[in-house]
N, C-alpha and C positions, 0 to 999 in steps of 0.2 A: 340163241338170240337171233332174231329175223335181220335179214339185210338192211331194212330201213332203220331199225333201231341202232344197228352198227354205224350206220352212216350218221344218224343224229348224234350218237355218241362222239364220233370222230369229229364233227363240226362244232359241237359244244367244247370240246378240248381245244380247238382252234380260236375260240372267241377271246377278244380282248377283255380284260377284267371288267371294265366299265359297262360292257354289254351283258353281262351275266345275270345282275339283278333284274333288269326288265324281262328277260327270257325267263328267269326262275319264277317271276310273278305269273307269267302268261302260263307256264306249264303247271303250276301249282293250281291255277283256276280251271285247268282241264281235268285235273284228277279229283279235285274236292268235290264231295257229294253235296255239300251244303252250298246253296247259292251266296254270293257275296252280298252282304247287306250293306249299304252305303248310307251313311249318317248326313243327310242333306236338311239341316234345320232350318235354312232359309226358305223352303218351299212352302208357299201359302202365307208367307208372312205380309205380303203386300195387298192391301185392300184399297180400291180405288173405285172411282165412278165408272159406269159402262163404257163410256166414250174415252177413257184414259188413254188407251193404246192409239186412237185415232188422233187425239190432241197432243201426243207426245212431242212432236216437233215444235209446235207452238209453245208448250210448257218450257222446254229446254231453251228455246230462243229468248223467252221472257226472263227465265231464271239467269241466262248469260248476259242479259242486258243489266240486270240488277247487281251483278258482281262487279261491273265496270266502275 
């Protein structure tokens, strides 16, 4: 085993239990050949007028006033 692998092994052994899961996900992501596919169903769901982003502050202000 290389020196770096031995050091990594030693450091992992010293980790508190609550830090093991995030590190495990990170390492698994490095060794898996298939890229992680994320399911993001909300992408592309919003349809709006072309100037929606430009008017967003105005729209929020109007909505805020209506909720009072």
